[in-house]
C-alpha positions in Angstrom: -1.2 20.6 -7.2 1.4 19.5 -9.6 4.2 21.5 -11.5 4.4 20.9 -15.1 7.5 21.1 -17.3 8.4 23.2 -20.4 5.8 23.7 -23.0 5.5 20.8 -25.5 5.8 23.4 -28.1 5.3 21.7 -31.8 3.3 18.8 -30.4 0.9 17.3 -33.0 -2.7 17.5 -31.8 -6.0 16.1 -33.3 -9.3 17.6 -32.3 -12.4 15.4 -32.9 -15.5 17.6 -33.2 -15.5 21.3 -34.0 -18.5 22.9 -31.9 -17.8 25.6 -29.4 -15.3 23.6 -27.4 -13.4 21.9 -30.2 -12.9 24.8 -32.4 -11.8 27.0 -29.5 -9.5 24.4 -28.1 -8.2 23.9 -31.6 -7.5 27.5 -32.4 -6.3 28.2 -29.2 -3.6 25.3 -29.1 -2.3 26.3 -32.6 -1.9 29.8 -31.2 0.3 28.4 -28.5 2.4 27.0 -31.1 1.2 23.1 -31.6 0.2 21.8 -34.8 -3.5 21.0 -34.8 -5.9 19.0 -37.2 -9.5 19.3 -36.3 -12.0 16.7 -37.6 -15.7 17.0 -38.3 -18.3 14.8 -39.9 -19.9 17.6 -42.2 -18.1 18.3 -45.3 -19.6 21.6 -45.9 -18.4 22.7 -42.3 -14.9 21.2 -42.9 -14.7 23.1 -46.2 -16.1 26.6 -44.7 -13.7 26.3 -41.7 -10.6 25.6 -44.0 -11.4 29.0 -45.4 -11.5 30.6 -42.2 -15.3 30.9 -41.9 -16.3 30.5 -38.4 -20.0 29.5 -38.0 -20.5 30.5 -34.4 -20.3 34.1 -32.6 -17.4 34.2 -30.0 -15.2 37.0 -29.6 -11.5 36.6 -30.9 -12.2 33.1 -32.2 -12.3 34.3 -36.1 -8.9 36.0 -35.6 -7.5 32.8 -34.1 -8.7 30.4 -36.7 -7.3 32.8 -39.3 -4.1 33.0 -37.7 -3.6 29.1 -37.2 -4.5 28.6 -40.8 -2.2 31.3 -42.1 0.6 29.9 -40.2 0.1 26.4 -41.1 -0.5 25.3 -37.6 -4.4 24.7 -37.9 -6.3 22.6 -40.6 -9.4 20.6 -40.7 -10.3 17.3 -42.2 -13.3 15.1 -42.7 -13.5 12.0 -40.4 -11.9 11.4 -37.0 -9.6 8.7 -38.3 -8.0 11.1 -40.7 -7.1 13.3 -38.1 -5.2 11.0 -35.8 -2.7 9.2 -37.7 0.3 11.3 -36.7 -1.1 13.0 -33.6 0.6 12.5 -30.1 -2.6 13.8 -28.3 -6.2 13.4 -29.6 -8.9 15.5 -28.0 -12.5 14.4 -27.7 -14.7 17.4 -28.1 -18.1 15.9 -28.8 -21.7 16.4 -27.7 -22.9 14.6 -24.5 -26.6 15.6 -24.7 -29.1 14.8 -21.9 -31.0 11.6 -22.4 -34.7 11.2 -21.6 -33.7 9.9 -18.0 -31.3 13.3 -17.5 -28.0 11.1 -17.9 -25.5 12.2 -20.5 -25.4 10.3 -23.7 -21.9 9.1 -24.4 -22.7 7.5 -27.8 -21.0 10.1 -29.8 -17.6 9.8 -27.8 -17.8 6.0 -27.6 -18.3 6.1 -31.6 -15.5 8.3 -32.2 -13.1 6.4 -29.9 -13.9 3.2 -31.7 -13.4 4.7 -35.0 -10.0 6.0 -34.0 -8.9 3.2 -32.1 -7.0 1.2 -34.9 -5.3 4.5 -36.0 -4.1 6.1 -33.1 -0.4 6.0 -32.6 1.1 3.8 -29.7 1.6 5.9 -26.6 -0.5 8.8 -27.7 -2.9 10.3 -25.2 -6.6 10.4 -25.8 -8.1 13.4 -23.7 -11.9 13.6 -22.6 -12.5 17.4 -23.2 -16.1 17.0 -23.3 -18.1 17.0 -20.3 -18.7 13.4 -19.3 -20.3 11.2 -16.5 -17.8 10.0 -13.7 -16.2 6.8 -15.2 -16.0 7.7 -18.7 -12.3 7.5 -19.0 -12.9 3.6 -18.4 -15.6 3.8 -21.3 -13.3 5.5 -23.6 -10.6 3.0 -22.9 -13.0 0.1 -23.8 -14.0 1.7 -27.0 -10.3 2.4 -28.2 -9.3 -1.2 -27.4 -5.8 -0.2 -27.1 -3.9 -1.0 -24.0 -0.9 1.1 -25.6 -2.8 4.5 -25.6 -3.3 6.4 -22.5 -6.8 8.2 -21.7 -7.0 11.3 -19.4 -9.8 13.6 -18.4 -9.2 17.4 -19.1 -12.4 19.1 -18.5 -13.1 22.5 -20.3 -14.1 25.6 -18.1 -15.2 27.9 -21.1 -17.9 30.3 -21.0 -19.6 31.2 -24.4 -18.9 34.8 -25.3 -15.5 34.7 -23.5 -14.2 31.2 -24.5 -11.0 32.5 -26.0 -10.1 34.6 -23.1 -11.0 31.7 -20.7 -8.8 29.2 -22.5 -5.8 31.5 -22.8 -6.2 32.8 -19.2 -7.7 30.0 -17.4 -8.4 30.0 -13.6 -7.2 26.4 -13.5 -6.2 23.5 -15.5 -7.6 20.1 -14.4 -6.1 16.8 -15.5 -7.2 13.3 -14.4 -5.4 10.4 -15.4 -4.3 6.7 -14.1 -0.7 7.3 -15.6 1.0 10.3 -13.9 3.4 10.5 -16.9 0.6 10.8 -19.5 -1.4 13.3 -17.3 1.9 15.4 -17.1 2.5 15.2 -20.9 -1.0 17.0 -21.3 -0.2 19.5 -18.4 3.0 20.3 -20.5 0.7 21.5 -23.5 -0.6 24.3 -21.3 2.8 25.3 -19.8 2.7 28.7 -21.6 -0.5 29.7 -19.9 1.1 29.7 -16.3 -2.0 28.6 -14.7 -2.5 26.4 -11.6 -2.5 22.9 -12.5 -4.2 20.1 -10.6 -3.5 16.5 -11.6 -5.7 14.1 -10.1 -7.7 10.7 -10.8 -10.1 10.6 -13.4 -13.0 10.4 -11.2 -12.0 13.4 -9.4 -11.4 15.5 -12.5 -14.7 14.4 -14.0 -16.5 15.5 -10.8 -14.8 18.8 -10.6 -16.5 19.9 -13.9 -20.1 18.7 -12.8 -19.3 20.2 -9.3 -18.2 23.6 -10.6 -21.4 24.0 -13.0 -23.7 22.9 -10.4 -22.2 25.4 -7.7 -22.6 28.2 -10.2 -26.1 27.4 -11.1 -27.0 27.1 -7.3 -25.7 30.8 -6.8 -28.1 32.0 -9.7 -30.8 30.1 -8.3 -30.1 31.3 -4.8 -29.9 34.8 -5.7 -33.2 34.6 -7.8 -34.9 33.2 -4.7 -33.4 36.1 -2.6 -34.8 38.5 -5.3 -38.3 37.0 -4.7 -37.9 37.5 -1.0 -36.8 41.2 -1.7 -40.0 41.9 -3.7 -42.1 40.5 -1.0 -40.3 42.6 1.9 -39.6 45.6 0.1 -35.9 45.3 -0.2 -33.7 46.1 -3.2 -31.8 43.1 -4.3 -29.1 45.5 -5.9 -28.2 46.5 -2.3 -28.7 43.1 -0.9 -26.3 41.5 -3.3 -23.6 44.2 -3.1 -23.9 44.1 0.8 -23.2 40.1 0.3 -20.6 40.7 -2.1 -18.2 42.4 0.4 -18.0 39.2 2.3 -14.9 37.4 0.8 -16.2 34.0 1.6 -19.2 34.8 -0.6 -17.9 37.1 -3.4 -20.2 38.7 -5.9 -19.6 36.7 -8.9 -22.8 34.9 -10.2 -25.1 36.8 -7.7 -27.0 38.6 -10.4 -30.5 38.1 -10.3 -32.2 37.3 -13.8 -34.8 35.2 -15.8 -33.0 32.0 -14.9 -30.2 30.0 -16.0 -29.8 28.1 -19.2 -27.4 27.4 -22.1 -25.6 24.3 -23.4 -24.2 23.4 -19.9 -25.9 24.2 -16.8 -29.2 22.4 -17.5 -27.6 19.3 -19.0 -24.8 19.1 -16.4 -27.2 19.7 -13.3 -29.6 16.9 -14.3 -26.6 14.7 -15.2 -25.0 15.3 -11.7 -28.3 14.4 -10.3 -28.3 11.3 -12.2 -24.9 10.3 -11.5 -25.3 10.7 -7.9 -28.6 8.8 -7.8 -27.0 6.2 -9.9 -24.3 5.9 -7.0 -27.0 5.8 -4.2 -27.3 9.4 -3.3 -30.2 11.5 -3.6 -29.2 14.9 -4.4 -32.1 16.8 -3.0 -30.2 20.3 -3.0 -29.2 20.1 -6.7 -33.0 19.1 -7.4 -34.3 22.1 -5.6 -31.9 24.3 -7.6 -33.3 23.0 -10.7 -36.8 23.6 -9.3 -36.0 27.2 -8.3 -34.9 27.9 -11.8 -38.0 26.6 -13.5 -40.1 28.6 -11.0 -38.2 31.7 -12.2 -39.2 31.4 -15.9 -42.7 31.3 -14.6 -42.1 34.5 -12.3 -41.0 36.4 -15.4 -43.7 35.4 -17.5 -46.4 36.3 -14.7 -44.8 39.7 -14.5 -45.3 40.2 -18.2 -49.1 39.1 -17.8 -49.7 41.1 -14.8 -48.4 44.4 -16.5 -50.5 43.5 -19.5 -53.6 43.9 -17.4 -53.8 40.0 -16.1 -54.3 38.6 -19.6 -52.0 38.4 -22.6 -54.8 37.3 -25.1 -54.5 39.6 -28.1 -51.7 41.5 -26.5 -48.2 42.4 -28.2 -45.0 41.8 -26.2 -41.9 43.2 -27.3 -39.0 40.8 -26.6 -35.3 42.3 -26.3 -33.1 39.4 -26.5 -33.5 35.6 -27.4 -30.1 33.9 -27.2 -29.4 32.4 -23.7 -26.8 35.1 -22.7 -25.3 38.1 -24.3 -22.3 37.9 -26.7 -23.3 34.6 -28.2 -25.8 33.7 -30.9 -26.6 30.2 -28.9 -30.3 29.4 -28.6 -29.7 26.3 -26.5 -31.8 26.1 -23.4 -32.5 29.8 -23.7 -34.4 31.2 -20.7 -35.7 33.9 -23.1 -37.1 31.3 -25.4 -38.6 29.3 -22.3 -40.3 32.5 -21.2 -41.6 33.4 -24.8 -43.3 30.0 -25.0 -45.0 30.6 -21.7 -46.2 34.0 -23.1 -47.6 32.6 -26.5 -49.3 29.9 -24.5 -51.3 32.7 -22.9 -52.2 34.2 -26.2 -49.5 36.9 -26.7 -47.9 38.0 -30.1 -44.0 38.0 -29.7 -42.0 40.7 -31.5 -38.4 40.4 -30.9 -34.8 41.7 -31.5 -31.5 40.1 -30.9 -28.3 41.7 -31.7 -27.1 38.3 -32.8 -27.6 37.0 -36.5 -30.4 34.5 -36.0 -32.1 32.6 -38.8 -35.8 33.1 -38.7 -36.2 29.7 -40.3 -34.9 28.2 -37.1 -37.6 26.0 -35.6 -36.8 27.2 -32.1 -38.0 30.7 -33.2 -41.1 29.6 -34.8 -44.1 31.8 -33.8 -41.7 34.9 -33.2 -41.4 37.9 -35.4 -37.9 38.9 -35.7 -37.2 42.5 -36.4 -34.1 44.6 -37.2 -33.9 46.7 -34.0 -35.0 47.2 -30.5 -37.4 50.1 -31.1 -39.1 48.3 -33.9 -39.6 45.4 -31.7 -41.3 47.9 -29.1 -43.5 49.9 -31.6 -47.2 49.5 -30.4 -46.5 46.8 -27.9 -48.3 46.4 -24.7 -45.4 45.2 -22.7 -41.5 45.4 -23.2 -39.6 42.2 -21.7 -35.9 42.5 -21.4 -34.7 39.0 -21.3 -31.0 38.9 -22.5 -28.4 41.3 -21.2 -27.0 42.8 -24.4 -25.1 45.9 -23.5 -26.7 47.9 -26.3 -30.1 47.6 -24.7 -28.9 49.7 -21.9 -27.9 52.4 -24.5 -31.5 52.7 -26.2 -32.9 56.1 -26.4 -35.6 55.8 -23.6 -37.3 59.0 -24.9 -37.8 57.3 -28.2 -39.0 54.3 -26.7 -41.6 56.2 -24.6 -42.7 57.6 -28.2 -43.2 54.3 -30.0 -44.3 51.9 -27.4 -48.0 51.2 -27.3 -48.3 51.1 -23.4 -45.4 52.0 -21.1 -44.9 48.5 -19.4 -41.5 47.2 -18.9 -40.4 43.9 -17.5 -36.5 44.2 -17.0 -35.7 40.6 -16.4 -31.8 41.6 -16.2 -32.2 44.8 -14.3 -30.5 46.5 -17.2 -32.3 49.7 -18.0 -32.4 52.7 -16.1 -35.3 52.3 -13.7 -35.6 56.0 -12.4 -35.3 57.4 -16.0 -38.1 55.0 -17.1 -40.6 56.0 -14.1 -39.8 59.6 -14.7 -41.1 59.0 -18.4 -44.3 57.4 -17.0 -43.4 53.8 -17.3 -44.5 51.1 -15.1 -41.3 49.4 -14.3 -40.8 45.7 -12.9 -37.1 44.4 -12.7 -36.0 41.5 -10.6 -36.1 41.8 -6.9 -36.3 45.6 -7.2 -38.2 47.4 -4.4 
């Protein structure tokens, strides 16, 4: 653990990439008093962001972007090299998609580093904010070709839906660098946050991010496996989890059974860590099993729906509440809901879905799904209702009205969100996850 100094208020910062991580990082750093220039490669996106139009659903982000623009501390430009000419710090916030072999693809980061190399100020610090394989600091150094520029790792720990809160109130700030002075300069950018700061070597910082996500995925797969045991032996997973959570060595966080984990990070990072380990000579059997249990969970939920529909989904209508990978975001990437929906459609089901986020019906990922305007419309005439995303408003739906409009009183509640006793009293057949 390393103490950082006074906040480097007024530092000039460039952000390369304006996705979830880049835009949140840029807006929050501007909020902390720094001058931030964000770069993207899509002119239309740069234009809309410059007007304060935020393209993603993220609580509080619209307000911070508007605040930064109004204060003159946040701006947007086209092209990475145009953002870095005066920057003391350059954040690389670019995609690292999963390749065919499970490894993370570094091509976006390498390309950006090569582009900005001739234009970065001497003694500037280039910061890997993206989740990158161990050894990526060295890869960025090579692509930059600038021995007078420092490269450090500063992994993000942002959760979609609470990214602004996570940035401004972090559990920790992790910085990995070969040059202690450069690492300390990065730490000073966050001094106002008063968060524990760990300064370490680049390989350790990069591993911390992967290990954290892999451990959280492991907890979810574990509790889903326990839920399957509960169903087999007649236990109630809600009580089991509550009893486990009182143990301070375990805690209750991430012990919520559900349809499986997904999103932009857990699947990609889990596969990448398996590949990183294998490339280093270690077979990560535990994490392979975590991934396998997650795939199994998707199938278990789909089978519950099929069973409640009478054993066959051919010609049946399934109402789905929620298509995003989690509540409070519009992100469909690796959504468990979409995985399960695909399995239901393969069995012949017609899918009618509602999600509170503003989804584009033309999105190819939603092909074959009828999107409707409210949850009761989705349920009207349906043979089974499947709750696949934990949007709070689903728990507020009038169950009396649901009983009136649904075709057959069958509910698969993959989030254990609805009032089970109320549904049963109204004549529903109810299946949750791990509920006795």
